[in-house]
N, C-alpha and C positions, 0 to 999 in steps of 0.2 A: 556387642554389633562387628560384626566383619570389616565393614565399610570405615566405622568411626576406628579400629584399630589400624587399617593401612593406611589412613590421614593422619591418625598421632605417631605414626611409627613411621613418617615419611615414604611405605612404600606405593604408594598411589600415584596413579597415572592424573595427570591433572592436564583436561586438555581448555585450551583458551582459545575462543573465537572471533576474532578482529584482534589486528595484529598491529591497532597504530598507537596514539599517543598514550590512552591507559592497556591496552591489551601487551606491549611490548616492556614497558615496565614492570608490570605485574609478573608476567614471564621469566623475566630477568630473577625476582624476587624468590619465587618459587624453584629456581633452579639454585640458585644459590645456597639454597638452607638442602639439598642434596632431592629433591624430587623431582621425576622425572616430567616435563613437559610435552604435551603435543600440540604444535600451533595450528590452527585451522582460520584460513582467511582463501578469498573468493580472486585476490588481485595477483595473478601469477608471480607478478615482478618481485614486489614483495617477497615471495614464497623462497623464490630463485636466490634474492639475495641473502635474507637468513640463511638458508639450506650452503652459501655460500662461506656464512660468517660476516656479513656485511651488513652496516647498519643504513638505514634512510630516513634517522629523525638525528637531527646537529647533534644534541644533549646526551645520546646513545653512543656508544664509542662501540667501534666495531671488536673491539678487545671482548668486550663484555659478551657480543655476540658469541664470537668465536668461544670464549670459556664455558658459554651456556651449551654449547653444540657439543663440548668435550663433555659435558654430565649428561647428556642424553636428548637434549632437543631436537624435535625437526620439526619444521612447517611444512601443510601440505593442503592443498585442494581436494582434497577427499573427503569429504565431511562423512562420509560410511565410516570413517573409523573413530568418528562418535561414540561407538560400541564398545571400544577397548577402553573410554575413558571411564575413570570412577568417580571424576570430579569434572564437569564441563560450565565455564565461567563466561558468558554471552559480554564480550566490551564493545558492542557495534554500535553506530550513530543514533543519534534521534534527532533529526532536525526537524524545521516546521517547513510546511508545503507554499506554494504564491501566495496564499490566502494565512499565511500565518498562524495554522494550526498544526496540531502536533503530526507529525510522518511518522508512524512506527513503522511503517515497511522493513527497514532491516532487523528490528526485533521479531515482528511475526514472522518474516521469510526465512530467517534464520530458526526460529524455532520449528518451523513447519520442515524445514530442512532435515535436521535431526530428527523428530519425531520417530520415523522408520527405523532409526537405528538407536531407540532407548533400549534400555533394559533392565530389571531390578538392580537395584542394587549401589545407583547412583545419586549424586548429588545435583545438582540444577542450580547455578547462583546468577542473576543477573545483576548487573554492575550499569548498564544505562540508564541515564536520567529519564524518567518519566513520569506521568501522573499518578497519583495514587488509587491504587485499584488494576494498574495495570499486569502486575504477577498474580494476580487471584482471578480477575476475567480474559483474560488474555493468554497468559501462558498456561494458566492450571488446566481449564477446559481441552486444549491442544494435545498437551501432557498427555492428558487420561482419556484423550482420544483413541489410545494406542492399547489400552488397556489397563495400563499400569497406575496406583491406586497413591496419590500425593499423599507424603505421610506415612506408607503404610510399605510400599515398594520402591517407590522415588522420592527423593527431599527435593524441596524446590523453595530458595530462599532471595530475598532482596538487600543485595549490598552496596551501595552506589559508592564509583568511582571519587575521588580526591584528588587526583592526581592536580600538581599545578607545575607543567613544563618549564623548566631551567631553575626553579627556587634551588638553590643551594642550600638553605635550613630545613628543607621537609624532604623526605623520600619516601618510598610506597612502605616502607617498613615504621617509620615514627609518626606516619598520621593517623591519628587513631580510627578505625573503620567502623561506621556502622552497619549495624545488621537486623533482618527480621526475618523469623520463617512465617510459612502457612500454619505450620503445627509445629508444638514443642518439640515432638522428635525431629524437623525440619530445621529449624534455629538450635538445636546442639549439634545437629549434622555439621549445619552453617560455620557453628563455633568451633568445630576439628578441622574443617575447612581451611580457614584463615588464620588460628591459633598459634599454629607454625610461623608463621611470617610476620604477622603485624603485631607490634609492641600491645595495643591495647583495642577490646572489643569493645562496642557501645553495642547493648543488645535489647531491643526496641520488643514492644507488643506484637507486634504484626510485620507484614510487608507494606500495609499501607502507610502506615507511622513513619517507617524507613524511606518512604517514598515520597513520604512528605517533609521528612529533615532535610534530605538533599535539596530539594524546592527551596526550603525556608533559607536554607545558606546562600542561594543564589538569589532568591529575590531580595533579602536583606542589602544586598552589595548591589542590586540593579536601581533599587527604590534611594539608596541613598547618594548613589554617583547620577541616578537622574535630579536629586537634590541641589546637589554642585555645577551639575552643568545648568539647570534653569539660576541658578545663582550669579552662574560666572557671565551668564546674558546682562542680568541684573549690573553685576560691575563694570562690566563694559561700559555700559552704556552710562555709567555714573563715572566712569573713569578710575576705578578701583583695580588695582592687581588681583582677582580671586588667590592667586597661590600666595599672594605674601600674608593675603587673609587666613589661610588656609593654616598658613605655617606657625602663626600667631596664635592661633585657636588650638593647635594642637601640644604647646604646651603647657595647657590644664592639664594636672596629672588627673582626672577624674573628668567623669560623664562627658567626653567626648574622642571621639573616635577620627581619626580623619579619611572621608576618602577625597580623591581627586578626580577636578574635569579631563576631557579629554574630546577628541573629537568624534566622537562615537563611542560603542562599547565594541568589543570583539571577545572572541575565544569561541570555544565549545557551550559556556553553559549561560551564562550573563545575559546576552541579547535572546535568548532564546530557552531557557527554563524556565521562566514565568509564566512564557506564556502556554504551557500546560498545566498550569492552575487555572489560570484564568478561564481556558476553555471547558474544561473540566469541572468548574463552579458549577456553568452555565448550566449543566445537567440536575442542577441545585436549586436553579433558580437564582443563583447572586451574582452582582456585579464583582471585580475585584478592582474597584476604583484605583487605589493605591498604586498596583501594579503597570494596569492599563496607563493611568501619567505617566508614572514614572517613562514607561517603556514609548509613548509619545512626544516625551521630552527627548531622550536618548536615541530616536530611530532621526530627531530631524538635526540632529549636530552636524551631520555631516553638508546639511544642506546649509548649516548656518557657518561654518568653516568657509564653503567656498562663497558664499558673501563675502564675507572680510577678505579673503583671496581678491573677491571683484575689486572692491573697495580698495583696498592697498593698491592695487595696479592702477586703478582707475586716478586715485590722487597723483599717481607719478607720470598721468597721460597715456598710458595703454589700455588697451582693452584684452581680454580674457581670450578673442579671439585671437588666434597666432601668439601667444604667449607663451613664451617655453617654461614652462615649471616645472620642475625638481621635484620630486614626492622620496623625503627622507624616511624610510622603515615601510615596510610592506607588510609586517608580521603583525600580529596584532597585539603585543607586548613586547617591551623590551628584549633584548639580550637573547632571544629563542630564532626559529626559523618557522614558528606556527603561524598558517597565516589564516583559520580557520575564523570567518564571520569577519574578517580583520577589516575597520571601517575605512582604512586606506585603499582598500579596492572601490570603496560606494564613492570617493573622495575623488579618485582617477578617473572613473566614469562620467562623472558627473562634471569635471574638468576637460574632458574631452567631448561631452555632447554640448560643450560650449563654443568649442573648436580652438581647446590649448592644444598645446604641442607637448605630450606627457612622457618624461623619464622619471626612473627612480633610481636609488643607491641603497643597497640593504645588505651588509657584510654578511648577513646570515642564511641569503636567498639570492643567490648570484644569476641565477633563473627564473622566470617567471613561468610557471610551469601552468596549464590550463588547471582550474578548481569548475564543482557542479556549475557554478554560477558565473567566475567571472575566467576571464582568459586574455592576455594581452602578451603580445610577439615582443617581448623586451627582455632584456640581462641587463643586469644591476649597474651602473655608474660610476665609473672610480672617482673619487672625492679628491679633486685638482683644485688648485690656484685658477686654472684656466678652464676646466666645465663648471665651476660654480661660476665666473665671471662672465660665464657665456648663459647663465639662465638671466629670466625678467624676474622668477621668483623661486625661492626655495620655501618646499611644503615640509614642517618640520611634522609629520606625523607620529611615529614611533621615535622614540629617544632611545637607541640604541649604545649603551655605556662606548664601542668603538669607533662611533663617529667622533671627529676631531671639531668639538664646537669651537676652540678660536679660529680654526682654519676657516669654519666657516663662515663666522661671523668676520672675519677680514674680508673673502671674497664674495660673498654672495653681495648683490645691490640691495637684495628687497628677501627677507627671512617673515614668513608667518609660522608662529611661533603656538600651537595647537596644546604641548606641553609642560610650558612653564618653564623650560629648561633653562633660558634666559632671564637671568633675576635682576641685572641692570636695565635700563630701561635707554633703547638708541634710537635714532631716528629713522635706520631701518629693518627695526624688529618691531613687527605687528604681534598682539596676543590673541590668538582665536580660541 
């Protein structure tokens, strides 16, 4: 088969649709091993930066983009060029709408945009996390409306992303890749597509099994984080440090995996993906009670943290209204600039609604750029003895390693620690 030969010999042109935290590392990996890559995105600014050899993601260097450009990488907003590609990989967002139901508008919109430009002899891969059945029920009919037959003319697979931004221990190449095709021929083409760039492929029987695998991974984490978040509240009432307990339990060499509580869930996966299965399960007359309970616990965490801030201020004769509160860390996890679904956003909004004067400090996010759901006209505040002393409360939301925790402890009049960063108790440190 000519397409398999082109993929195996690295002569294929790889098209990546969506150049964010998933698509950009994937582009770099394909380019690194010698493929020509065409990046397609609707964001003019992103395209211009990439074509100029610049990066807009902190942990991806400008040099790596420049190297890809030398290898032949090009970014474009012209989706008609999908016809030139031998492989098309969709890496677009799958958020929730305001009713916490799946929003497939990016996946469907992108698919419908490229359908007029599809041709025989291409392989299409969806990497966006979604409910089981999406590839079969949403992508396949739209593709076949063009007259192309999936499994014969064009090949369709689902292979979920497993990126962990900022994790130095794993990268696109070393993280095993799950893959399921609509037909056996589709699976074979999917293996040829990813086999040259990923160390280990995990092939499943269907796209639905691959879709469910991704959901299981994230549901597993969401449920266990929900458990420790609930236990955090119980321990707080009992005067027990949940982080001390988890550290002790983690010394057991079998049968226990540590999960850590926090101010809420963040990132593009854990707060969102479980609800894709919850929604789909209703079609089968089923209720996913564990998932929904964990979601309820995790969703309520920001409100619980704000109540702890209010109590801590009240004990010191201050109200939330008018209090100067400095939020430390607005990325969703430590040591990255990724703010997607960060609980810090909700913490800031809840505190602002109560009349607090909000500022933030985050060495990875120098200025607050508008998001789909959040916007603050703020810049990161430098941490100095003066700025810390001028606050009424420092709220540690994301524990970046670049923060000087001794400086913060020495000069902040009140610290509310949501991450268990401070192990030793102190009168001005409150765990939340």
